N, C-alpha and C positions, 0 to 999 in steps of 0.2 A: 203609341201605346204598346205595341208588340215588339219584343227584342229579337225573338227567333221563333222557330217552330219545328215540329216534327210530325211524322206519321207514326202512331203507335199501333203495333200489331199485338193483339191479345191472343195468347196461345195456350194450348193444353199441355204441351211438353216443352218447358223452357229450354232445357239443355239441347234437345233436338233442334229447336228453332235457332238458338245461338250458333250451333254447328252448321246449320244450313246457310245462314246468312254470312258467316265468316269463312267457312271452308268451301261450301259448294258455290256460292256466289262470289266468294273472295272479297267481300267488303271488309274493310278494316274495323276492328273493334275499337271504338272511341272511348267507351266507358262501361264499367260493369259494377253493379251494386249487389253483390251476392247472387242469390237466385230470385231476386224480385225486379230487377231492371237491368237492361243492357242497351247500349246505343252502338249502332253500326252506320256506315254511310259513306258518302262522297262529299265533295265540297258543296254541292248543291242540294243535298238531301240527307237528312238524319232520320233513321228508322229506329224507333224505340221498341224494344221487345219486353213484354210484360206478361206474367202468367195471368190467365183469366181467373177471376175470383170464382169460388164455388157457386155453381148455378148461373153464372153470367155467360153470355155468348162470346164466342171467339170472333174476332173481326178486326176492323180498322177504326181508328179515331185520330183526329187531328188535335195535337196539343200545341197551345200557343203560350210562349214564355212571356211573362210580364214583370215589370219592376215592382208595382204595387197592385196586388190583386183586388183589394177593396175598391180602389179607384177605377180599375178596369171593369169590375162587375157593375159598379154604379153607372159608368158611362154606357155600357152595353145594355143595361136595363132601360136606360133612357131611350135607347134605340129599339126597344121592343123585344130584347132577348130575355127568355125565361130561363132561370137556373133551377136545377134540381137540389132542393134543400139549401143548407147554409154552406159557406165556404168551409171545407175540411181543413183543419189546422193540425197537420201531422208533425212529427218530430223534425223533419228536414224540408218539407215543402208545404205550401198551401195550395189546395186544389178547388176549383169551381167547375162543376159539370153542367153542360148545357147541350141543347140539340139545335141543329139547323132546321129550316122549314120542312125538310124531308124526313125528319126524325133521326138523322144520323148523330150519334153521340160524339161530343168534342169536349175539350177541357182547357181551362186556363191554369197556368202553374207559376207560382212564385217560389223560387228557390230561397231557402233560408241560408244564412252564412255557413252553418254547420254542414250543409249539403256538399259544400266544396271539399270537405275532408274525406268524402267517400261513404255516403249513406249506404247502408245495406239492410236495414231492418226498420223502415218507416212503418209506424203503427197502422197506417191505412192499408199497407200492403201485407201485413202479417197473416191474414187468412190465406192469401194466395201462397205466401212463403211456406206456411205450414203444410198446405196441400202438396207443394212441390217437394218438401222434405220427406213427407210420407211416401210419395211416389218413388223418390230416390232410394229410400230404405227397402221398399218392395223389390226394386230392380236389383239391388245388391244381394238381397236374400235369395233371389232366383239364381244368381250366378253361383 
């Protein structure tokens, strides 16, 4: 059912986080989609970096990549997993949010073919992207 996975770090300052993981920890940047998503890591670990949405907590989440999200959701529901709302159908991905028994948030992700061309403004990430853009403008104004 699962193709791969990652640990997603939700952050308040996207640029600072990317710099920390790539320059301080010296992890190679595998992929970047504007200011809404970046991946760093090693052969055994992928770390996704994502701006936390307005009002959402910063923290960690496990993302599991699937071929067909609807089938994966149905199979996990049969096993007792509850999902938050419906599958989010964004421009480049489909996402389904769930929690483990301890209340930790996780998600399933199905990449759409267009995502392979370099998604950078997925509609479900736009609020976070706007927040990041505003923060960048404020930082430039201070300089």
